[in-house]
Backbone as CSV, one residue per row, in Angstrom:
resi,resn,N_x,N_y,N_z,CA_x,CA_y,CA_z,C_x,C_y,C_z
1,MET,-13.605,-19.949,-17.199,-12.764,-20.167,-18.153,-11.119,-20.305,-17.541
2,PRO,-10.295,-21.110,-17.477,-8.733,-21.366,-17.207,-8.367,-20.078,-17.216
3,VAL,-7.284,-19.561,-16.641,-6.534,-18.474,-16.925,-5.239,-19.223,-17.232
4,ASP,-4.555,-18.697,-18.313,-3.288,-19.412,-19.264,-2.792,-18.335,-19.387
5,ILE,-1.872,-17.923,-18.263,-0.759,-16.717,-18.661,0.625,-17.090,-18.522
6,GLY,0.728,-18.291,-18.642,2.432,-18.851,-18.324,2.478,-18.936,-16.956
7,LEU,1.749,-18.931,-16.141,2.009,-19.274,-14.647,1.326,-20.505,-14.188
8,ASN,1.758,-21.354,-13.657,0.811,-22.265,-12.958,0.133,-21.971,-11.682
9,ASP,-0.715,-22.899,-11.411,-1.524,-22.447,-10.328,-1.244,-21.816,-9.038
10,GLU,-0.022,-22.772,-8.727,0.792,-22.284,-7.496,1.353,-21.135,-7.411
11,ALA,2.116,-20.642,-8.638,2.507,-19.262,-8.993,1.476,-18.078,-8.762
12,ARG,0.382,-18.422,-9.428,-0.655,-17.111,-9.690,-1.104,-17.383,-8.265
13,ASN,-1.154,-18.127,-7.309,-1.681,-18.120,-6.067,-1.156,-17.552,-5.154
14,THR,0.146,-17.891,-5.333,1.105,-17.291,-3.978,1.563,-15.835,-4.551
15,SER,1.302,-15.734,-5.615,1.758,-14.166,-6.075,0.479,-13.291,-5.809
16,ALA,-0.994,-13.542,-5.914,-1.848,-13.162,-5.430,-2.167,-12.842,-3.948
17,ASP,-1.464,-13.813,-3.224,-1.473,-13.900,-1.642,-0.492,-12.277,-1.294
18,ALA,0.592,-12.455,-2.096,1.150,-11.456,-1.727,0.696,-10.050,-1.993
19,LEU,-0.087,-9.924,-3.043,-0.393,-8.675,-3.386,-1.528,-8.445,-2.739
20,ARG,-2.242,-9.295,-2.135,-3.513,-8.963,-0.924,-2.788,-8.445,0.496
21,VAL,-1.754,-8.903,0.579,-1.034,-8.312,1.685,-0.176,-7.063,1.758
22,LEU,-0.310,-6.517,0.007,0.165,-5.413,-0.424,-0.865,-4.298,-0.481
23,LEU,-1.979,-5.122,-0.919,-3.326,-4.470,-0.668,-3.925,-4.071,0.467
24,ALA,-3.595,-4.470,1.319,-4.021,-4.403,2.726,-3.280,-3.245,3.214
25,GLU,-1.869,-3.050,3.401,-0.920,-2.140,3.873,-1.096,-0.870,3.091
26,THR,-1.608,-1.071,1.989,-2.213,0.205,0.996,-3.297,0.662,1.247
27,TYR,-4.209,-0.353,1.763,-5.612,0.367,2.557,-5.718,0.898,3.620
28,ALA,-4.722,0.089,4.452,-4.751,0.567,5.767,-3.822,2.007,5.669
29,LEU,-2.975,2.370,5.147,-2.125,3.756,5.025,-3.008,4.960,4.466
30,TYR,-4.020,3.982,3.139,-4.734,5.353,2.284,-5.675,5.766,3.527
31,SER,-6.344,4.784,4.279,-7.636,5.500,5.388,-6.709,6.400,6.236
32,LYS,-5.485,5.941,7.025,-4.782,6.744,7.652,-4.544,8.139,7.355
33,THR,-3.857,8.259,5.958,-3.487,9.399,5.565,-4.985,10.200,5.212
34,HIS,-5.870,9.796,4.420,-7.115,10.581,4.502,-7.628,10.878,5.516
35,GLY,-7.526,10.046,6.726,-7.911,10.831,8.241,-7.080,11.894,8.582
36,TYR,-5.837,11.998,8.555,-5.028,13.019,8.801,-5.131,14.103,7.992
37,HIS,-5.546,13.775,6.564,-5.591,15.539,5.845,-6.736,15.855,6.443
38,TRP,-7.749,15.070,6.850,-9.464,15.733,7.417,-8.850,16.426,8.716
39,ASN,-7.828,15.694,9.599,-7.498,16.261,10.594,-6.746,16.936,11.066
40,VAL,-5.607,17.146,10.686,-4.459,17.989,10.633,-4.730,19.328,11.270
41,THR,-3.564,19.692,12.534,-3.974,21.187,12.933,-2.828,21.751,13.064
42,GLY,-2.309,23.088,13.245,-1.336,23.498,13.924,-0.854,24.226,12.634
43,PRO,0.595,25.046,13.338,1.554,25.909,12.098,1.636,25.402,10.720
44,ARG,1.559,24.107,10.454,2.245,23.622,9.332,0.731,22.764,8.612
45,PHE,-0.342,23.357,8.854,-1.520,22.753,8.450,-1.622,22.780,6.929
46,SER,-1.576,23.889,6.594,-1.585,23.983,5.189,-0.725,23.058,4.288
47,SER,0.422,22.973,4.556,1.757,22.092,3.658,1.367,20.584,4.046
48,LEU,0.944,20.431,5.390,0.375,19.185,5.725,-0.761,18.300,4.681
49,HIS,-1.689,19.308,5.044,-3.123,19.026,4.794,-2.908,18.784,3.058
50,THR,-2.038,19.658,2.250,-1.870,19.240,0.757,-0.916,18.310,0.671
51,MET,0.273,18.067,1.350,0.860,16.824,1.265,-0.132,15.347,1.262
52,PHE,-0.957,15.459,2.597,-1.545,14.008,2.542,-2.326,13.822,1.393
53,GLU,-3.116,14.832,0.912,-3.789,14.901,-0.095,-3.377,14.308,-1.206
54,THR,-2.277,14.713,-1.492,-1.066,14.238,-2.660,-1.232,12.591,-2.318
55,GLN,-1.102,12.438,-1.218,-0.441,11.225,-0.825,-1.657,9.918,-0.816
56,TYR,-2.767,10.335,-0.089,-3.630,9.601,-0.424,-4.223,9.596,-1.480
57,ASN,-4.033,10.401,-2.443,-5.047,10.412,-4.106,-4.041,8.964,-4.673
58,GLU,-2.740,9.370,-4.494,-1.737,8.002,-5.010,-1.669,6.533,-4.342
59,LEU,-2.010,6.720,-3.170,-2.304,5.295,-2.603,-3.709,4.842,-3.262
60,TRP,-4.764,5.831,-3.259,-5.869,5.186,-3.752,-5.875,4.515,-5.437
61,MET,-5.090,5.156,-6.406,-4.761,4.800,-7.388,-4.212,3.415,-7.521
62,ALA,-2.818,3.319,-6.490,-2.092,2.344,-6.037,-3.330,1.083,-5.809
63,LEU,-4.306,1.346,-5.043,-5.295,0.214,-4.989,-5.659,-0.728,-6.091
64,ASP,-6.644,0.616,-6.878,-6.921,-0.188,-7.981,-5.924,-1.173,-9.034
65,GLU,-5.168,-0.532,-9.095,-3.606,-1.237,-9.832,-3.184,-2.383,-9.223
66,ILE,-3.312,-2.759,-7.746,-3.212,-3.946,-7.024,-4.227,-4.819,-7.190
67,ALA,-5.161,-4.551,-6.870,-6.466,-5.415,-7.107,-6.602,-5.484,-8.727
68,GLU,-6.651,-5.116,-9.433,-6.753,-5.577,-10.921,-5.230,-6.404,-11.246
69,ARG,-4.533,-6.249,-10.490,-3.245,-7.578,-10.933,-4.099,-8.899,-10.198
70,ILE,-4.595,-8.504,-9.340,-5.041,-9.799,-8.455,-6.096,-10.592,-9.293
71,ARG,-7.059,-9.738,-9.834,-7.955,-9.936,-11.136,-7.171,-11.019,-11.969
72,ALA,-6.272,-10.432,-12.817,-5.399,-10.780,-13.822,-4.914,-12.102,-13.569
73,LEU,-5.036,-12.414,-12.372,-4.225,-13.692,-11.834,-5.304,-14.730,-11.629
74,GLY,-6.480,-14.521,-11.832,-7.667,-15.537,-11.800,-8.173,-15.381,-10.508
75,HIS,-7.812,-14.395,-9.607,-8.469,-14.677,-8.277,-9.217,-13.041,-8.085
76,PHE,-10.247,-13.116,-6.933,-11.096,-12.190,-6.601,-10.099,-11.410,-5.479
77,ALA,-10.404,-10.029,-5.619,-10.017,-9.232,-4.920,-10.658,-9.059,-3.967
78,PRO,-10.469,-8.474,-2.588,-11.156,-8.268,-1.433,-12.042,-7.310,-1.637
79,ALA,-13.459,-7.598,-1.080,-14.544,-6.672,-1.580,-14.799,-5.522,-0.501
80,SER,-14.549,-6.034,0.828,-14.916,-5.031,1.939,-13.558,-4.698,2.725
81,ALA,-14.087,-3.851,3.340,-12.689,-2.877,4.377,-11.992,-3.825,5.205
82,ALA,-13.307,-4.435,5.998,-12.770,-5.650,6.708,-11.852,-6.649,6.312
83,GLU,-12.085,-7.127,4.985,-10.978,-8.097,4.484,-9.902,-7.621,3.713
84,MET,-10.248,-6.383,3.182,-9.121,-5.746,2.813,-7.785,-5.429,3.720
85,VAL,-7.905,-5.173,4.807,-7.171,-4.747,6.129,-6.614,-5.905,7.014
86,GLU,-7.645,-6.759,7.012,-7.238,-8.228,7.802,-5.444,-8.354,7.956
87,PRO,-4.964,-8.322,6.767,-3.670,-8.824,7.136,-2.621,-7.751,7.034
88,ALA,-3.189,-6.553,7.073,-2.235,-5.466,7.674,-1.699,-5.297,8.995
89,THR,-0.372,-4.881,8.990,0.207,-4.517,10.006,0.288,-3.106,10.561
90,ILE,-0.480,-2.521,9.406,-0.503,-0.955,9.944,-1.875,-0.811,10.629
91,LYS,-1.992,-0.506,11.738,-3.447,-0.363,12.477,-3.850,1.145,12.510
92,PRO,-5.021,1.192,13.135,-5.590,2.866,12.790,-5.186,3.520,14.367
93,ASP,-4.974,4.388,14.261,-4.996,5.316,15.731,-6.042,5.079,16.564
94,ASN,-5.831,5.416,17.728,-6.963,5.417,18.537,-6.899,7.328,19.088
95,GLY,-7.887,7.702,18.475,-7.723,9.201,18.407,-6.955,10.153,17.303
96,ILE,-6.941,11.252,17.829,-6.066,11.954,16.700,-4.857,12.556,17.086
97,PRO,-3.875,11.831,16.661,-2.381,12.371,17.259,-2.339,14.203,16.532
98,ASP,-0.999,14.449,17.285,-0.633,15.943,16.678,-0.042,15.586,15.172
99,ALA,0.012,16.993,14.458,0.831,17.044,13.464,2.005,16.056,13.424
100,GLU,3.015,16.390,14.063,4.214,15.595,14.115,4.189,14.146,14.234
101,THR,3.427,13.529,14.966,3.013,12.353,15.288,2.655,11.847,13.988
102,MET,1.632,12.359,13.410,1.368,12.004,12.120,2.160,11.555,11.125
103,VAL,2.970,12.903,10.855,4.023,11.955,9.789,5.168,11.433,10.356
104,GLU,4.995,11.152,11.347,6.025,9.913,12.098,5.388,8.565,11.765
105,ASN,4.145,8.624,12.007,3.180,7.179,11.617,3.060,7.219,10.188
106,LEU,3.103,8.305,9.190,2.951,7.985,7.918,4.470,7.362,7.566
107,VAL,5.478,7.886,7.552,6.803,7.178,7.492,6.902,5.792,8.223
108,LYS,6.369,5.289,9.303,6.297,4.179,9.555,5.198,3.209,8.526
109,GLY,4.472,4.016,8.018,3.383,3.242,6.905,4.007,2.753,5.831
110,HIS,4.458,4.033,5.296,5.352,3.697,3.753,6.408,2.826,4.060
111,GLU,6.848,2.790,5.340,7.869,1.590,5.130,7.280,0.210,5.254
112,ALA,6.293,0.121,5.753,5.474,-1.117,5.768,5.199,-1.911,4.763
113,ILE,4.815,-0.631,3.622,4.243,-0.947,2.301,5.676,-1.414,1.551
114,SER,6.806,-0.939,1.775,7.972,-1.034,1.007,8.381,-2.498,1.540
115,ARG,8.158,-2.870,2.548,8.865,-4.089,3.274,7.487,-5.070,2.562
116,ALA,6.521,-4.876,2.535,5.433,-5.733,1.811,5.836,-6.028,0.279
117,ALA,5.828,-4.883,-0.293,6.114,-5.057,-1.837,7.872,-5.717,-2.216
118,LYS,8.588,-5.773,-1.269,9.742,-6.306,-1.428,9.614,-7.814,-1.033
119,ALA,8.925,-8.334,0.112,8.580,-9.403,0.408,7.599,-10.250,-0.877
120,GLY,6.712,-9.190,-1.339,6.112,-9.930,-2.516,6.885,-9.915,-4.031
121,LEU,8.065,-8.848,-4.107,8.698,-8.991,-5.243,9.743,-10.094,-5.337
122,LYS,10.214,-10.889,-4.232,10.718,-12.023,-3.990,9.887,-13.283,-4.351
123,ILE,8.824,-13.015,-3.931,7.890,-14.312,-4.362,7.351,-14.348,-5.656
124,ALA,7.257,-13.333,-6.164,6.849,-13.102,-7.790,8.126,-13.434,-8.377
125,GLN,9.340,-13.227,-8.023,10.526,-13.706,-9.130,10.647,-14.913,-8.782
126,ASP,10.575,-15.576,-7.630,10.562,-16.918,-7.431,9.507,-17.767,-8.506
127,ASN,8.455,-16.992,-8.649,7.191,-17.704,-9.389,7.634,-17.244,-10.930
128,GLY,8.372,-16.317,-11.367,8.670,-16.054,-12.642,7.642,-14.968,-13.051
129,ASP,6.824,-14.318,-12.037,5.698,-13.437,-12.280,6.346,-12.122,-12.204
130,GLU,6.503,-11.845,-13.663,7.416,-10.562,-14.068,6.396,-9.431,-13.799
131,VAL,5.387,-9.452,-14.161,4.502,-8.547,-14.134,4.125,-7.862,-12.782
132,THR,3.933,-9.030,-11.857,3.687,-8.817,-10.435,5.022,-8.202,-9.631
133,ALA,6.270,-8.722,-10.341,7.464,-8.252,-9.742,7.759,-7.083,-10.032
134,ASP,7.203,-6.502,-11.450,7.504,-5.265,-11.664,6.698,-3.972,-10.961
135,LEU,5.406,-4.485,-10.783,4.433,-3.909,-9.858,4.906,-3.346,-8.212
136,MET,5.811,-4.526,-7.609,5.852,-4.514,-6.442,7.232,-3.866,-6.424
137,THR,7.767,-3.645,-7.266,9.335,-2.605,-7.508,8.634,-1.246,-7.317
138,GLN,7.825,-0.819,-8.262,7.256,0.338,-8.368,6.491,0.757,-6.962
139,ARG,5.722,-0.297,-6.396,5.163,0.094,-5.207,6.158,0.500,-3.976
140,ALA,7.299,-0.449,-4.196,8.813,-0.192,-3.138,9.370,1.250,-3.390
141,THR,9.042,1.522,-4.732,9.778,2.697,-5.123,9.039,3.888,-4.740
142,ILE,7.958,3.975,-4.734,7.136,5.266,-4.310,7.216,5.308,-2.839
143,ALA,6.893,4.107,-2.287,6.849,4.358,-0.619,7.822,4.125,-0.201
144,GLU,9.205,4.201,-0.789,10.607,4.743,-0.147,10.771,6.013,-0.370
145,LYS,10.511,6.641,-1.516,10.539,8.093,-1.954,9.266,8.693,-1.070
146,THR,8.278,8.266,-0.477,7.364,9.130,-0.152,8.190,9.087,1.828
147,ALA,8.222,8.312,2.213,8.848,7.979,3.705,10.310,8.974,3.623
148,TRP,10.763,8.851,2.613,11.975,9.785,2.824,11.364,11.262,2.706
149,MET,10.983,11.604,2.044,10.090,13.250,1.914,9.335,13.432,3.143
150,LEU,8.544,12.366,3.652,8.054,12.599,5.093,9.141,13.195,6.251
151,ARG,10.062,12.065,6.444,11.211,12.366,7.127,11.605,13.711,7.123
152,ALA,11.880,13.986,5.888,12.649,15.269,5.582,11.953,16.342,6.080
153,SER,10.614,16.205,6.309,9.583,17.172,7.020,9.756,17.083,8.304
154,LEU,10.309,16.380,9.303,10.231,16.346,10.536,11.454,17.075,11.351
């Protein structure tokens, strides 16, 4: 059945593409954060273990919201981990970094999500896609706040 939500095909396609990038960055950071939660060590173990758990839970919920918006635009969301992370700039670690490096890497990851969300925001605004624009704004807001909190712990 055709999608008739007040956006033409081109607008729906480019908004969905921007959401796929945001989904990729979010999934890559979710995976990294969850791995750090499992593997953090050192004198800050307890506080970082708890902080990382809060963050990966938030990222997991965001994945659902982003994927559902892609579906609302009439497209299928990526179905495999490989497909999901393909456009991500956030790359997995080789090995287990120390706690300080974990925090630094997560700051960079949340900044990457903010950049992806802001790029997607511009696309959504140009498309007149206010729903996607709102989602992109929310994701940038959360990413920037989380990056700030992580930086404050360094």
